PDB file of N, CA, C and O in Angstrom:
ATOM      1  N   UNK A   1       9.863  -7.569  -2.996  1.00  0.00           N
ATOM      2  CA  UNK A   1      10.376  -7.374  -1.663  1.00  0.00           C
ATOM      3  C   UNK A   1      10.422  -5.868  -1.357  1.00  0.00           C
ATOM      4  O   UNK A   1      10.896  -5.083  -2.177  1.00  0.00           O
ATOM      5  N   UNK A   2       9.939  -5.477  -0.201  1.00  0.00           N
ATOM      6  CA  UNK A   2       9.927  -4.056   0.110  1.00  0.00           C
ATOM      7  C   UNK A   2      11.325  -3.529   0.425  1.00  0.00           C
ATOM      8  O   UNK A   2      12.195  -4.261   0.897  1.00  0.00           O
ATOM      9  N   UNK A   3      11.509  -2.260   0.155  1.00  0.00           N
ATOM     10  CA  UNK A   3      12.751  -1.566   0.502  1.00  0.00           C
ATOM     11  C   UNK A   3      12.450  -0.746   1.756  1.00  0.00           C
ATOM     12  O   UNK A   3      11.531   0.074   1.757  1.00  0.00           O
ATOM     13  N   UNK A   4      13.218  -0.966   2.816  1.00  0.00           N
ATOM     14  CA  UNK A   4      13.034  -0.259   4.064  1.00  0.00           C
ATOM     15  C   UNK A   4      13.637   1.135   3.928  1.00  0.00           C
ATOM     16  O   UNK A   4      14.849   1.283   3.778  1.00  0.00           O
ATOM     17  N   UNK A   5      12.786   2.151   3.982  1.00  0.00           N
ATOM     18  CA  UNK A   5      13.247   3.535   3.875  1.00  0.00           C
ATOM     19  C   UNK A   5      13.519   4.148   5.242  1.00  0.00           C
ATOM     20  O   UNK A   5      13.954   5.295   5.338  1.00  0.00           O
ATOM     21  N   UNK A   6      13.263   3.386   6.294  1.00  0.00           N
ATOM     22  CA  UNK A   6      13.505   3.859   7.656  1.00  0.00           C
ATOM     23  C   UNK A   6      12.293   4.511   8.264  1.00  0.00           C
ATOM     24  O   UNK A   6      11.369   4.906   7.553  1.00  0.00           O
ATOM     25  N   UNK A   7      12.292   4.628   9.582  1.00  0.00           N
ATOM     26  CA  UNK A   7      11.223   5.295  10.326  1.00  0.00           C
ATOM     27  C   UNK A   7       9.842   4.736  10.038  1.00  0.00           C
ATOM     28  O   UNK A   7       8.866   5.486  10.028  1.00  0.00           O
ATOM     29  N   UNK A   8       9.738   3.415   9.801  1.00  0.00           N
ATOM     30  CA  UNK A   8       8.440   2.794   9.593  1.00  0.00           C
ATOM     31  C   UNK A   8       7.858   2.983   8.214  1.00  0.00           C
ATOM     32  O   UNK A   8       6.639   2.940   8.045  1.00  0.00           O
ATOM     33  N   UNK A   9       8.717   3.193   7.213  1.00  0.00           N
ATOM     34  CA  UNK A   9       8.257   3.418   5.836  1.00  0.00           C
ATOM     35  C   UNK A   9       8.950   2.418   4.914  1.00  0.00           C
ATOM     36  O   UNK A   9      10.166   2.235   4.980  1.00  0.00           O
ATOM     37  N   UNK A  10       8.149   1.765   4.044  1.00  0.00           N
ATOM     38  CA  UNK A  10       8.670   0.798   3.079  1.00  0.00           C
ATOM     39  C   UNK A  10       8.177   1.157   1.684  1.00  0.00           C
ATOM     40  O   UNK A  10       7.045   1.612   1.517  1.00  0.00           O
ATOM     41  N   UNK A  11       9.019   0.954   0.695  1.00  0.00           N
ATOM     42  CA  UNK A  11       8.687   1.189  -0.708  1.00  0.00           C
ATOM     43  C   UNK A  11       8.564  -0.147  -1.417  1.00  0.00           C
ATOM     44  O   UNK A  11       9.355  -1.063  -1.190  1.00  0.00           O
ATOM     45  N   UNK A  12       7.558  -0.245  -2.280  1.00  0.00           N
ATOM     46  CA  UNK A  12       7.352  -1.414  -3.143  1.00  0.00           C
ATOM     47  C   UNK A  12       7.391  -0.906  -4.578  1.00  0.00           C
ATOM     48  O   UNK A  12       6.746   0.093  -4.896  1.00  0.00           O
ATOM     49  N   UNK A  13       8.136  -1.579  -5.448  1.00  0.00           N
ATOM     50  CA  UNK A  13       8.207  -1.156  -6.844  1.00  0.00           C
ATOM     51  C   UNK A  13       7.790  -2.306  -7.737  1.00  0.00           C
ATOM     52  O   UNK A  13       8.242  -3.437  -7.558  1.00  0.00           O
ATOM     53  N   UNK A  14       6.921  -2.015  -8.708  1.00  0.00           N
ATOM     54  CA  UNK A  14       6.444  -3.051  -9.613  1.00  0.00           C
ATOM     55  C   UNK A  14       7.520  -3.408 -10.624  1.00  0.00           C
ATOM     56  O   UNK A  14       8.357  -2.577 -10.976  1.00  0.00           O
ATOM     57  N   UNK A  15       7.490  -4.646 -11.084  1.00  0.00           N
ATOM     58  CA  UNK A  15       8.447  -5.091 -12.107  1.00  0.00           C
ATOM     59  C   UNK A  15       8.158  -4.402 -13.439  1.00  0.00           C
ATOM     60  O   UNK A  15       9.076  -3.955 -14.126  1.00  0.00           O
ATOM     61  N   UNK A  16       6.885  -4.322 -13.797  1.00  0.00           N
ATOM     62  CA  UNK A  16       6.468  -3.683 -15.033  1.00  0.00           C
ATOM     63  C   UNK A  16       6.258  -2.199 -14.766  1.00  0.00           C
ATOM     64  O   UNK A  16       5.508  -1.855 -13.852  1.00  0.00           O
ATOM     65  N   UNK A  17       6.859  -1.347 -15.490  1.00  0.00           N
ATOM     66  CA  UNK A  17       6.727   0.120 -15.413  1.00  0.00           C
ATOM     67  C   UNK A  17       7.400   0.730 -14.177  1.00  0.00           C
ATOM     68  O   UNK A  17       7.510   1.953 -14.093  1.00  0.00           O
ATOM     69  N   UNK A  18       7.842  -0.068 -13.237  1.00  0.00           N
ATOM     70  CA  UNK A  18       8.529   0.409 -12.029  1.00  0.00           C
ATOM     71  C   UNK A  18       7.761   1.499 -11.287  1.00  0.00           C
ATOM     72  O   UNK A  18       8.342   2.487 -10.840  1.00  0.00           O
ATOM     73  N   UNK A  19       6.443   1.305 -11.161  1.00  0.00           N
ATOM     74  CA  UNK A  19       5.651   2.233 -10.355  1.00  0.00           C
ATOM     75  C   UNK A  19       5.861   1.906  -8.874  1.00  0.00           C
ATOM     76  O   UNK A  19       6.237   0.787  -8.524  1.00  0.00           O
ATOM     77  N   UNK A  20       5.619   2.873  -8.029  1.00  0.00           N
ATOM     78  CA  UNK A  20       5.914   2.727  -6.605  1.00  0.00           C
ATOM     79  C   UNK A  20       4.673   2.796  -5.744  1.00  0.00           C
ATOM     80  O   UNK A  20       3.733   3.540  -6.027  1.00  0.00           O
ATOM     81  N   UNK A  21       4.692   2.006  -4.691  1.00  0.00           N
ATOM     82  CA  UNK A  21       3.703   2.060  -3.625  1.00  0.00           C
ATOM     83  C   UNK A  21       4.490   2.228  -2.334  1.00  0.00           C
ATOM     84  O   UNK A  21       5.648   1.823  -2.232  1.00  0.00           O
ATOM     85  N   UNK A  22       3.830   2.838  -1.345  1.00  0.00           N
ATOM     86  CA  UNK A  22       4.497   3.084  -0.070  1.00  0.00           C
ATOM     87  C   UNK A  22       3.605   2.588   1.055  1.00  0.00           C
ATOM     88  O   UNK A  22       2.387   2.761   1.024  1.00  0.00           O
ATOM     89  N   UNK A  23       4.229   1.971   2.044  1.00  0.00           N
ATOM     90  CA  UNK A  23       3.567   1.570   3.278  1.00  0.00           C
ATOM     91  C   UNK A  23       4.258   2.319   4.406  1.00  0.00           C
ATOM     92  O   UNK A  23       5.479   2.254   4.548  1.00  0.00           O
ATOM     93  N   UNK A  24       3.477   3.028   5.204  1.00  0.00           N
ATOM     94  CA  UNK A  24       3.991   3.709   6.388  1.00  0.00           C
ATOM     95  C   UNK A  24       3.206   3.213   7.603  1.00  0.00           C
ATOM     96  O   UNK A  24       1.977   3.143   7.564  1.00  0.00           O
ATOM     97  N   UNK A  25       3.909   2.872   8.671  1.00  0.00           N
ATOM     98  CA  UNK A  25       3.269   2.384   9.880  1.00  0.00           C
ATOM     99  C   UNK A  25       3.724   3.257  11.048  1.00  0.00           C
ATOM    100  O   UNK A  25       4.917   3.484  11.251  1.00  0.00           O
ATOM    101  N   UNK A  26       2.747   3.736  11.803  1.00  0.00           N
ATOM    102  CA  UNK A  26       3.044   4.579  12.975  1.00  0.00           C
ATOM    103  C   UNK A  26       1.989   4.328  14.026  1.00  0.00           C
ATOM    104  O   UNK A  26       0.797   4.332  13.721  1.00  0.00           O
ATOM    105  N   UNK A  27       2.400   4.113  15.240  1.00  0.00           N
ATOM    106  CA  UNK A  27       1.488   3.902  16.367  1.00  0.00           C
ATOM    107  C   UNK A  27       0.462   2.798  16.084  1.00  0.00           C
ATOM    108  O   UNK A  27      -0.681   2.879  16.534  1.00  0.00           O
ATOM    109  N   UNK A  28       0.869   1.784  15.348  1.00  0.00           N
ATOM    110  CA  UNK A  28       0.001   0.648  15.068  1.00  0.00           C
ATOM    111  C   UNK A  28      -0.873   0.775  13.847  1.00  0.00           C
ATOM    112  O   UNK A  28      -1.420  -0.222  13.376  1.00  0.00           O
ATOM    113  N   UNK A  29      -1.023   1.995  13.311  1.00  0.00           N
ATOM    114  CA  UNK A  29      -1.844   2.211  12.120  1.00  0.00           C
ATOM    115  C   UNK A  29      -0.977   2.218  10.866  1.00  0.00           C
ATOM    116  O   UNK A  29       0.207   2.551  10.917  1.00  0.00           O
ATOM    117  N   UNK A  30      -1.583   1.846   9.744  1.00  0.00           N
ATOM    118  CA  UNK A  30      -0.862   1.788   8.470  1.00  0.00           C
ATOM    119  C   UNK A  30      -1.476   2.733   7.454  1.00  0.00           C
ATOM    120  O   UNK A  30      -2.689   2.935   7.419  1.00  0.00           O
ATOM    121  N   UNK A  31      -0.621   3.301   6.636  1.00  0.00           N
ATOM    122  CA  UNK A  31      -1.034   4.083   5.477  1.00  0.00           C
ATOM    123  C   UNK A  31      -0.398   3.449   4.268  1.00  0.00           C
ATOM    124  O   UNK A  31       0.823   3.312   4.203  1.00  0.00           O
ATOM    125  N   UNK A  32      -1.225   3.055   3.296  1.00  0.00           N
ATOM    126  CA  UNK A  32      -0.744   2.505   2.038  1.00  0.00           C
ATOM    127  C   UNK A  32      -1.044   3.529   0.960  1.00  0.00           C
ATOM    128  O   UNK A  32      -2.189   3.951   0.799  1.00  0.00           O
ATOM    129  N   UNK A  33      -0.028   3.925   0.229  1.00  0.00           N
ATOM    130  CA  UNK A  33      -0.195   4.914  -0.839  1.00  0.00           C
ATOM    131  C   UNK A  33      -0.085   4.219  -2.186  1.00  0.00           C
ATOM    132  O   UNK A  33       0.917   3.566  -2.478  1.00  0.00           O
ATOM    133  N   UNK A  34      -1.128   4.364  -3.011  1.00  0.00           N
ATOM    134  CA  UNK A  34      -1.156   3.830  -4.381  1.00  0.00           C
ATOM    135  C   UNK A  34      -0.805   2.345  -4.453  1.00  0.00           C
ATOM    136  O   UNK A  34       0.285   1.988  -4.902  1.00  0.00           O
ATOM    137  N   UNK A  35      -1.734   1.464  -4.009  1.00  0.00           N
ATOM    138  CA  UNK A  35      -1.405   0.049  -3.890  1.00  0.00           C
ATOM    139  C   UNK A  35      -1.315  -0.740  -5.191  1.00  0.00           C
ATOM    140  O   UNK A  35      -1.930  -1.801  -5.302  1.00  0.00           O
ATOM    141  N   UNK A  36      -0.579  -0.260  -6.160  1.00  0.00           N
ATOM    142  CA  UNK A  36      -0.130  -0.944  -7.374  1.00  0.00           C
ATOM    143  C   UNK A  36      -1.233  -1.631  -8.179  1.00  0.00           C
ATOM    144  O   UNK A  36      -2.396  -1.248  -8.059  1.00  0.00           O
ATOM    145  N   UNK A  37      -0.899  -2.644  -9.003  1.00  0.00           N
ATOM    146  CA  UNK A  37      -1.949  -3.164  -9.891  1.00  0.00           C
ATOM    147  C   UNK A  37      -1.967  -4.649 -10.178  1.00  0.00           C
ATOM    148  O   UNK A  37      -2.960  -5.107 -10.743  1.00  0.00           O
ATOM    149  N   UNK A  38      -0.984  -5.431  -9.852  1.00  0.00           N
ATOM    150  CA  UNK A  38      -1.138  -6.871 -10.071  1.00  0.00           C
ATOM    151  C   UNK A  38      -1.521  -7.533  -8.751  1.00  0.00           C
ATOM    152  O   UNK A  38      -1.145  -7.061  -7.679  1.00  0.00           O
ATOM    153  N   UNK A  39      -2.259  -8.610  -8.837  1.00  0.00           N
ATOM    154  CA  UNK A  39      -2.769  -9.264  -7.623  1.00  0.00           C
ATOM    155  C   UNK A  39      -1.627  -9.716  -6.711  1.00  0.00           C
ATOM    156  O   UNK A  39      -1.725  -9.563  -5.494  1.00  0.00           O
ATOM    157  N   UNK A  40      -0.568 -10.257  -7.261  1.00  0.00           N
ATOM    158  CA  UNK A  40       0.561 -10.715  -6.452  1.00  0.00           C
ATOM    159  C   UNK A  40       1.247  -9.570  -5.736  1.00  0.00           C
ATOM    160  O   UNK A  40       1.581  -9.686  -4.557  1.00  0.00           O
ATOM    161  N   UNK A  41       1.459  -8.478  -6.427  1.00  0.00           N
ATOM    162  CA  UNK A  41       2.105  -7.321  -5.811  1.00  0.00           C
ATOM    163  C   UNK A  41       1.221  -6.692  -4.734  1.00  0.00           C
ATOM    164  O   UNK A  41       1.703  -6.294  -3.673  1.00  0.00           O
ATOM    165  N   UNK A  42      -0.069  -6.610  -5.022  1.00  0.00           N
ATOM    166  CA  UNK A  42      -0.996  -6.045  -4.042  1.00  0.00           C
ATOM    167  C   UNK A  42      -1.058  -6.943  -2.808  1.00  0.00           C
ATOM    168  O   UNK A  42      -1.088  -6.442  -1.684  1.00  0.00           O
ATOM    169  N   UNK A  43      -1.078  -8.249  -2.999  1.00  0.00           N
ATOM    170  CA  UNK A  43      -1.126  -9.175  -1.863  1.00  0.00           C
ATOM    171  C   UNK A  43       0.128  -9.052  -1.016  1.00  0.00           C
ATOM    172  O   UNK A  43       0.051  -9.153   0.208  1.00  0.00           O
ATOM    173  N   UNK A  44       1.265  -8.839  -1.627  1.00  0.00           N
ATOM    174  CA  UNK A  44       2.508  -8.627  -0.871  1.00  0.00           C
ATOM    175  C   UNK A  44       2.387  -7.387   0.014  1.00  0.00           C
ATOM    176  O   UNK A  44       2.773  -7.418   1.182  1.00  0.00           O
ATOM    177  N   UNK A  45       1.859  -6.309  -0.534  1.00  0.00           N
ATOM    178  CA  UNK A  45       1.691  -5.073   0.244  1.00  0.00           C
ATOM    179  C   UNK A  45       0.663  -5.295   1.352  1.00  0.00           C
ATOM    180  O   UNK A  45       0.870  -4.858   2.483  1.00  0.00           O
ATOM    181  N   UNK A  46      -0.433  -5.966   1.038  1.00  0.00           N
ATOM    182  CA  UNK A  46      -1.462  -6.240   2.044  1.00  0.00           C
ATOM    183  C   UNK A  46      -0.910  -7.069   3.191  1.00  0.00           C
ATOM    184  O   UNK A  46      -1.175  -6.780   4.358  1.00  0.00           O
ATOM    185  N   UNK A  47      -0.148  -8.089   2.862  1.00  0.00           N
ATOM    186  CA  UNK A  47       0.443  -8.942   3.889  1.00  0.00           C
ATOM    187  C   UNK A  47       1.438  -8.170   4.747  1.00  0.00           C
ATOM    188  O   UNK A  47       1.475  -8.352   5.964  1.00  0.00           O
ATOM    189  N   UNK A  48       2.225  -7.330   4.143  1.00  0.00           N
ATOM    190  CA  UNK A  48       3.168  -6.502   4.909  1.00  0.00           C
ATOM    191  C   UNK A  48       2.423  -5.564   5.852  1.00  0.00           C
ATOM    192  O   UNK A  48       2.797  -5.411   7.015  1.00  0.00           O
ATOM    193  N   UNK A  49       1.370  -4.941   5.343  1.00  0.00           N
ATOM    194  CA  UNK A  49       0.569  -4.036   6.191  1.00  0.00           C
ATOM    195  C   UNK A  49      -0.052  -4.805   7.350  1.00  0.00           C
ATOM    196  O   UNK A  49      -0.034  -4.335   8.488  1.00  0.00           O
ATOM    197  N   UNK A  50      -0.601  -5.984   7.070  1.00  0.00           N
ATOM    198  CA  UNK A  50      -1.244  -6.789   8.116  1.00  0.00           C
ATOM    199  C   UNK A  50      -0.233  -7.244   9.156  1.00  0.00           C
ATOM    200  O   UNK A  50      -0.552  -7.317  10.342  1.00  0.00           O
ATOM    201  N   UNK A  51       0.977  -7.548   8.724  1.00  0.00           N
ATOM    202  CA  UNK A  51       1.999  -8.020   9.636  1.00  0.00           C
ATOM    203  C   UNK A  51       2.641  -6.930  10.471  1.00  0.00           C
ATOM    204  O   UNK A  51       3.159  -7.197  11.556  1.00  0.00           O
ATOM    205  N   UNK A  52       2.612  -5.714   9.976  1.00  0.00           N
ATOM    206  CA  UNK A  52       3.297  -4.621  10.653  1.00  0.00           C
ATOM    207  C   UNK A  52       2.359  -3.703  11.437  1.00  0.00           C
ATOM    208  O   UNK A  52       2.798  -3.019  12.362  1.00  0.00           O
ATOM    209  N   UNK A  53       1.094  -3.681  11.082  1.00  0.00           N
ATOM    210  CA  UNK A  53       0.136  -2.770  11.722  1.00  0.00           C
ATOM    211  C   UNK A  53      -0.833  -3.550  12.596  1.00  0.00           C
ATOM    212  O   UNK A  53      -1.300  -4.623  12.216  1.00  0.00           O
ATOM    213  N   UNK A  54      -1.126  -3.015  13.748  1.00  0.00           N
ATOM    214  CA  UNK A  54      -2.094  -3.648  14.641  1.00  0.00           C
ATOM    215  C   UNK A  54      -3.422  -2.900  14.672  1.00  0.00           C
ATOM    216  O   UNK A  54      -4.399  -3.383  15.244  1.00  0.00           O
ATOM    217  N   UNK A  55      -3.456  -1.737  14.064  1.00  0.00           N
ATOM    218  CA  UNK A  55      -4.658  -0.905  14.101  1.00  0.00           C
ATOM    219  C   UNK A  55      -5.278  -0.729  12.728  1.00  0.00           C
ATOM    220  O   UNK A  55      -5.337  -1.662  11.927  1.00  0.00           O
ATOM    221  N   UNK A  56      -5.734   0.472  12.476  1.00  0.00           N
ATOM    222  CA  UNK A  56      -6.442   0.799  11.234  1.00  0.00           C
ATOM    223  C   UNK A  56      -5.490   0.831  10.040  1.00  0.00           C
ATOM    224  O   UNK A  56      -4.297   1.106  10.170  1.00  0.00           O
ATOM    225  N   UNK A  57      -6.060   0.541   8.882  1.00  0.00           N
ATOM    226  CA  UNK A  57      -5.320   0.682   7.617  1.00  0.00           C
ATOM    227  C   UNK A  57      -6.035   1.764   6.806  1.00  0.00           C
ATOM    228  O   UNK A  57      -7.256   1.744   6.651  1.00  0.00           O
ATOM    229  N   UNK A  58      -5.253   2.695   6.299  1.00  0.00           N
ATOM    230  CA  UNK A  58      -5.755   3.778   5.464  1.00  0.00           C
ATOM    231  C   UNK A  58      -5.101   3.655   4.096  1.00  0.00           C
ATOM    232  O   UNK A  58      -3.918   3.331   3.991  1.00  0.00           O
ATOM    233  N   UNK A  59      -5.873   3.915   3.053  1.00  0.00           N
ATOM    234  CA  UNK A  59      -5.330   3.934   1.686  1.00  0.00           C
ATOM    235  C   UNK A  59      -5.359   5.356   1.173  1.00  0.00           C
ATOM    236  O   UNK A  59      -6.373   6.044   1.292  1.00  0.00           O
ATOM    237  N   UNK A  60      -4.260   5.798   0.607  1.00  0.00           N
ATOM    238  CA  UNK A  60      -4.187   7.079  -0.069  1.00  0.00           C
ATOM    239  C   UNK A  60      -3.996   6.796  -1.550  1.00  0.00           C
ATOM    240  O   UNK A  60      -3.000   6.192  -1.948  1.00  0.00           O
ATOM    241  N   UNK A  61      -4.944   7.229  -2.361  1.00  0.00           N
ATOM    242  CA  UNK A  61      -4.882   7.027  -3.797  1.00  0.00           C
ATOM    243  C   UNK A  61      -4.703   8.401  -4.426  1.00  0.00           C
ATOM    244  O   UNK A  61      -5.601   9.241  -4.365  1.00  0.00           O
ATOM    245  N   UNK A  62      -3.540   8.627  -5.033  1.00  0.00           N
ATOM    246  CA  UNK A  62      -3.203   9.973  -5.497  1.00  0.00           C
ATOM    247  C   UNK A  62      -3.980  10.418  -6.728  1.00  0.00           C
ATOM    248  O   UNK A  62      -4.227  11.609  -6.919  1.00  0.00           O
ATOM    249  N   UNK A  63      -4.368   9.444  -7.571  1.00  0.00           N
ATOM    250  CA  UNK A  63      -5.202   9.763  -8.735  1.00  0.00           C
ATOM    251  C   UNK A  63      -5.827   8.461  -9.245  1.00  0.00           C
ATOM    252  O   UNK A  63      -5.506   7.375  -8.762  1.00  0.00           O
ATOM    253  N   UNK A  64      -6.713   8.585 -10.215  1.00  0.00           N
ATOM    254  CA  UNK A  64      -7.585   7.462 -10.582  1.00  0.00           C
ATOM    255  C   UNK A  64      -7.061   6.553 -11.681  1.00  0.00           C
ATOM    256  O   UNK A  64      -7.840   5.766 -12.218  1.00  0.00           O
ATOM    257  N   UNK A  65      -5.806   6.614 -12.043  1.00  0.00           N
ATOM    258  CA  UNK A  65      -5.286   5.653 -13.021  1.00  0.00           C
ATOM    259  C   UNK A  65      -5.383   4.240 -12.448  1.00  0.00           C
ATOM    260  O   UNK A  65      -5.223   4.033 -11.245  1.00  0.00           O
ATOM    261  N   UNK A  66      -5.647   3.272 -13.326  1.00  0.00           N
ATOM    262  CA  UNK A  66      -5.898   1.898 -12.864  1.00  0.00           C
ATOM    263  C   UNK A  66      -4.757   1.342 -12.027  1.00  0.00           C
ATOM    264  O   UNK A  66      -5.007   0.565 -11.105  1.00  0.00           O
ATOM    265  N   UNK A  67      -3.517   1.710 -12.314  1.00  0.00           N
ATOM    266  CA  UNK A  67      -2.396   1.162 -11.563  1.00  0.00           C
ATOM    267  C   UNK A  67      -2.305   1.745 -10.144  1.00  0.00           C
ATOM    268  O   UNK A  67      -1.454   1.332  -9.356  1.00  0.00           O
ATOM    269  N   UNK A  68      -3.170   2.689  -9.826  1.00  0.00           N
ATOM    270  CA  UNK A  68      -3.238   3.259  -8.478  1.00  0.00           C
ATOM    271  C   UNK A  68      -4.488   2.781  -7.734  1.00  0.00           C
ATOM    272  O   UNK A  68      -4.528   2.837  -6.505  1.00  0.00           O
ATOM    273  N   UNK A  69      -5.492   2.319  -8.450  1.00  0.00           N
ATOM    274  CA  UNK A  69      -6.761   1.986  -7.822  1.00  0.00           C
ATOM    275  C   UNK A  69      -7.049   0.494  -7.707  1.00  0.00           C
ATOM    276  O   UNK A  69      -7.925   0.107  -6.934  1.00  0.00           O
ATOM    277  N   UNK A  70      -6.351  -0.344  -8.438  1.00  0.00           N
ATOM    278  CA  UNK A  70      -6.651  -1.784  -8.445  1.00  0.00           C
ATOM    279  C   UNK A  70      -6.538  -2.429  -7.075  1.00  0.00           C
ATOM    280  O   UNK A  70      -7.196  -3.439  -6.824  1.00  0.00           O
ATOM    281  N   UNK A  71      -5.740  -1.890  -6.198  1.00  0.00           N
ATOM    282  CA  UNK A  71      -5.538  -2.503  -4.893  1.00  0.00           C
ATOM    283  C   UNK A  71      -6.600  -2.201  -3.862  1.00  0.00           C
ATOM    284  O   UNK A  71      -6.585  -2.796  -2.785  1.00  0.00           O
ATOM    285  N   UNK A  72      -7.515  -1.307  -4.148  1.00  0.00           N
ATOM    286  CA  UNK A  72      -8.498  -0.895  -3.139  1.00  0.00           C
ATOM    287  C   UNK A  72      -9.292  -2.094  -2.606  1.00  0.00           C
ATOM    288  O   UNK A  72      -9.502  -2.198  -1.398  1.00  0.00           O
ATOM    289  N   UNK A  73      -9.727  -2.980  -3.466  1.00  0.00           N
ATOM    290  CA  UNK A  73     -10.534  -4.124  -3.046  1.00  0.00           C
ATOM    291  C   UNK A  73      -9.796  -5.117  -2.157  1.00  0.00           C
ATOM    292  O   UNK A  73     -10.437  -5.933  -1.495  1.00  0.00           O
ATOM    293  N   UNK A  74      -8.477  -5.072  -2.123  1.00  0.00           N
ATOM    294  CA  UNK A  74      -7.691  -5.961  -1.278  1.00  0.00           C
ATOM    295  C   UNK A  74      -7.675  -5.501   0.177  1.00  0.00           C
ATOM    296  O   UNK A  74      -7.189  -6.219   1.052  1.00  0.00           O
ATOM    297  N   UNK A  75      -8.207  -4.302   0.439  1.00  0.00           N
ATOM    298  CA  UNK A  75      -8.214  -3.711   1.768  1.00  0.00           C
ATOM    299  C   UNK A  75      -9.648  -3.332   2.145  1.00  0.00           C
ATOM    300  O   UNK A  75      -9.953  -2.148   2.286  1.00  0.00           O
ATOM    301  N   UNK A  76     -10.527  -4.314   2.308  1.00  0.00           N
ATOM    302  CA  UNK A  76     -11.959  -4.001   2.496  1.00  0.00           C
ATOM    303  C   UNK A  76     -12.278  -3.212   3.749  1.00  0.00           C
ATOM    304  O   UNK A  76     -13.299  -2.525   3.777  1.00  0.00           O
ATOM    305  N   UNK A  77     -11.467  -3.275   4.777  1.00  0.00           N
ATOM    306  CA  UNK A  77     -11.739  -2.530   6.012  1.00  0.00           C
ATOM    307  C   UNK A  77     -11.062  -1.166   6.039  1.00  0.00           C
ATOM    308  O   UNK A  77     -11.219  -0.419   7.004  1.00  0.00           O
ATOM    309  N   UNK A  78     -10.314  -0.834   4.999  1.00  0.00           N
ATOM    310  CA  UNK A  78      -9.538   0.399   5.010  1.00  0.00           C
ATOM    311  C   UNK A  78     -10.395   1.632   4.769  1.00  0.00           C
ATOM    312  O   UNK A  78     -11.430   1.588   4.105  1.00  0.00           O
ATOM    313  N   UNK A  79      -9.926   2.713   5.328  1.00  0.00           N
ATOM    314  CA  UNK A  79     -10.461   4.036   5.036  1.00  0.00           C
ATOM    315  C   UNK A  79      -9.723   4.498   3.773  1.00  0.00           C
ATOM    316  O   UNK A  79      -8.492   4.524   3.747  1.00  0.00           O
ATOM    317  N   UNK A  80     -10.478   4.863   2.724  1.00  0.00           N
ATOM    318  CA  UNK A  80      -9.849   5.272   1.465  1.00  0.00           C
ATOM    319  C   UNK A  80      -9.983   6.769   1.281  1.00  0.00           C
ATOM    320  O   UNK A  80     -11.066   7.340   1.409  1.00  0.00           O
ATOM    321  N   UNK A  81      -8.843   7.397   0.973  1.00  0.00           N
ATOM    322  CA  UNK A  81      -8.825   8.819   0.649  1.00  0.00           C
ATOM    323  C   UNK A  81      -8.261   8.888  -0.767  1.00  0.00           C
ATOM    324  O   UNK A  81      -7.176   8.377  -1.040  1.00  0.00           O
ATOM    325  N   UNK A  82      -9.015   9.529  -1.668  1.00  0.00           N
ATOM    326  CA  UNK A  82      -8.601   9.580  -3.067  1.00  0.00           C
ATOM    327  C   UNK A  82      -8.593  11.004  -3.578  1.00  0.00           C
ATOM    328  O   UNK A  82      -9.414  11.835  -3.192  1.00  0.00           O
ATOM    329  N   UNK A  83      -7.630  11.263  -4.467  1.00  0.00           N
ATOM    330  CA  UNK A  83      -7.504  12.578  -5.075  1.00  0.00           C
ATOM    331  C   UNK A  83      -8.193  12.615  -6.408  1.00  0.00           C
ATOM    332  O   UNK A  83      -8.193  13.649  -7.075  1.00  0.00           O
TER     333      UNK A  83
END
């Protein structure tokens, strides 16, 4: 379940390792940062983004560890920016 951080920003934390993903929505567009690594968790983030955003989805991947990159394929229409 996402934690509402206010101002259109939600945090998702994995059960294993407690890594974090963030969804930010502004003016209909969504930014997903580091979309986690299990299929169920990624699907939860994808569904939240789809339900809250009416426009483009962008993915920000801070680095190439697998727990940051596994979610990319769940967002086939997204613009991906990776560090």
